[in-house]
C-alpha positions in Angstrom: 0.1 0.2 -0.2 1.4 3.2 -1.4 1.3 5.9 1.6 0.5 8.8 -0.3 -2.2 7.9 -3.1 -3.7 10.4 -5.1 -6.5 9.4 -7.8 -7.8 12.1 -10.4 -6.9 15.2 -8.3 -8.1 17.9 -9.2 -8.2 21.4 -7.9 -10.5 24.5 -8.9 -10.3 28.2 -7.7 -12.9 30.7 -8.8 -11.7 34.2 -9.9 -15.3 36.1 -10.3 -17.2 34.8 -13.3 -13.4 32.4 -14.2 -12.3 29.6 -13.2 -8.7 28.5 -12.8 -7.6 24.7 -13.1 -4.6 24.6 -10.2 -4.4 20.7 -10.6 -6.1 18.7 -13.6 -6.8 15.1 -12.8 -3.4 14.3 -11.2 -2.3 10.3 -10.1 0.9 10.2 -8.2 1.7 7.1 -6.1 4.4 7.9 -3.5 6.1 5.0 -1.4 7.0 4.8 2.8 10.6 5.8 1.7 10.3 7.2 -1.5 12.2 10.5 -2.0 10.2 12.6 -4.7 11.4 15.6 -6.1 8.5 17.6 -8.0 9.0 20.1 -10.8 7.7 22.4 -13.4 7.2 25.6 -14.2 5.5 28.8 -12.4 1.5 28.2 -12.4 2.0 24.0 -13.0 0.2 23.5 -9.8 3.7 22.1 -7.9 2.6 23.8 -4.6 -0.9 23.1 -5.2 -0.5 19.9 -5.0 2.1 19.8 -2.0 -1.0 21.7 -0.2 -3.2 19.0 -0.9 -0.5 16.0 0.0 0.3 17.8 3.4 -4.1 18.1 4.1 -3.3 22.0 4.4 -6.2 22.7 1.6 -8.8 20.1 0.4 -9.1 18.4 -3.8 -12.5 20.1 -5.9 -12.2 16.4 -7.2 -10.7 13.3 -7.0 -10.1 11.2 -3.7 -6.7 11.4 -1.3 -5.7 8.8 0.8 -3.3 8.6 2.9 -1.4 5.7 4.6 -4.3 4.2 2.9 -6.8 6.2 4.5 -9.2 8.9 2.8 -8.0 12.2 4.0 -11.9 13.8 3.2 -13.5 11.3 5.6 -11.4 12.8 8.3 -12.5 14.9 10.9 -11.1 18.6 11.8 -9.2 16.8 15.2 -7.9 13.9 12.3 -6.8 16.4 10.7 -5.4 18.5 12.6 -3.4 15.6 14.5 -1.6 14.3 11.2 -0.6 18.1 10.0 0.6 18.2 13.7 2.6 15.0 14.2 2.2 12.5 10.4 3.8 15.5 8.6 6.5 18.4 9.0 6.7 21.0 7.0 9.8 22.8 5.6 9.0 26.1 3.8 11.1 29.1 0.9 10.8 31.4 4.4 12.4 29.9 7.0 9.4 31.3 9.7 11.7 31.3 12.6 11.0 33.5 15.9 14.0 36.3 15.9 14.7 36.4 19.6 14.1 33.1 20.0 17.2 30.2 20.1 17.7 27.7 17.3 17.1 25.1 20.4 13.7 26.9 21.5 12.6 27.1 17.4 12.7 23.7 16.7 10.8 22.9 20.1 8.2 25.2 19.1 5.6 22.2 17.6 6.5 20.1 20.9 5.5 23.3 22.8 1.9 23.5 21.1 1.9 19.7 21.9 2.0 19.4 25.1 5.1 17.5 25.3 6.7 18.1 28.8 9.3 20.7 29.1 12.8 17.9 30.0 11.3 16.1 26.9 10.8 18.5 24.3 14.6 19.6 25.1 16.6 16.3 24.3 13.8 15.9 21.5 14.7 19.1 19.9 18.4 18.5 20.3 18.1 15.7 18.9 16.8 16.9 15.9 19.0 19.6 15.4 22.3 16.3 16.0 20.3 15.3 12.5 20.9 18.4 10.6 24.8 19.1 12.2 23.8 22.1 14.2 23.9 21.5 17.5 27.5 23.9 18.0 24.6 26.6 17.4 22.0 25.6 19.7 22.0 28.7 21.4 22.2 31.3 18.8 19.3 32.9 17.2 18.0 33.4 13.4 20.1 37.0 12.8 23.2 35.1 14.7 23.1 32.0 11.8 23.5 32.0 8.1 20.5 31.2 5.6 21.5 27.5 5.2 22.0 26.8 8.7 18.3 29.2 9.5 17.0 26.2 6.9 19.1 23.7 8.9 17.3 25.2 12.3 13.8 25.0 9.9 14.2 21.6 8.7 15.4 20.4 12.8 11.8 21.8 13.5 10.5 19.5 10.7 11.7 16.6 12.2 10.8 16.7 16.0 7.6 15.1 15.8 9.4 12.5 14.0 6.7 12.8 11.2 5.7 10.2 8.6 6.7 12.6 5.7 8.3 15.4 5.1 7.2 18.3 2.3 9.7 21.0 1.3 8.4 23.7 -0.6 11.5 25.6 -2.4 13.9 24.3 0.9 17.0 26.2 -1.0 14.8 28.8 -3.1 16.5 31.6 -0.5 19.7 31.1 -0.5 23.2 31.0 -2.3 24.6 27.8 -3.9 27.0 27.2 -1.3 23.9 26.7 1.8 21.6 25.4 -0.9 23.9 22.4 -1.6 24.6 22.0 2.3 20.5 21.9 2.7 20.0 19.3 0.2 23.0 17.3 1.1 20.3 17.1 4.7 17.5 16.0 2.5 19.7 13.1 1.3 21.3 12.4 4.5 17.7 12.0 6.0 15.8 9.7 2.6 19.5 7.4 2.6 20.0 6.7 6.4 17.2 7.1 8.0 14.2 6.4 5.4 11.9 9.7 5.6 9.8 9.9 2.8 10.3 13.4 1.7 8.3 15.0 -1.4 10.0 18.7 -2.4 9.0 20.8 -5.2 12.3 22.8 -6.5 13.0 24.7 -9.1 16.7 23.1 -9.4 16.9 20.5 -11.5 20.9 19.5 -10.4 19.5 18.8 -6.9 16.0 16.7 -8.4 17.8 14.3 -10.4 19.5 13.7 -7.2 16.2 12.5 -5.7 14.6 8.6 -6.1 12.0 10.0 -8.2 11.1 13.0 -9.9 7.3 14.2 -11.3 6.9 17.1 -13.3 4.1 19.1 -13.5 2.9 21.5 -16.4 -0.6 23.2 -16.7 -2.0 21.1 -13.7 -1.7 17.5 -15.7 1.3 15.4 -15.0 3.6 15.8 -17.9 6.3 13.3 -16.4 7.3 10.4 -14.3 10.9 9.1 -14.1 13.0 7.8 -11.3 16.5 8.4 -10.8 18.5 7.7 -13.7 15.2 7.9 -15.7 14.7 9.3 -19.5 12.3 11.7 -18.7 13.7 15.2 -18.2 11.2 17.4 -16.8 11.1 21.0 -17.2 
């Protein structure tokens, strides 16, 4: 059974008298432990698909099964639990609290989950170890490089030990050196820890290093190729 399965997924927005079809019948399956890059030009539906997979939005038509369970049949409490515990989010903007240390920023999801202080600190330190930032845990965001800030954001996404890590253009605000450092973190999480990672990226050099790349165009799947496949996403 696939961890993520979308079947004929549509997302339509009504803008005045116009209908915008952000997704047009997208069907994909992503297995547990798979590392998938989603590519495509602006307006292709990449972020829309990511939001649906992350249970941040609902489809206009079609179905989404997460671990075999129909997401449309989940109530608000179930969806909130999945977003908090099963899915870790990493965005292009780091969304860190400027006055909080790296450690406290990583602890935040555990604070909201009501985890006791001692456990929070231990789990946050472990998450920072996974992104090789233990030596920076007392630093605030303005004392960190862009790459280090993004690694703090990745640690925060990992702290609840989620089943799925969703990353939307995580290297989009970084120079090439920091982008490479961050990308290696994702590679290590996928290869060494078996994390299920779905990453939206414009960077072909990074995308071809994933297990698989899915190219979208105009809300449809244009290409779905394994690493080393002949497909050439655009």
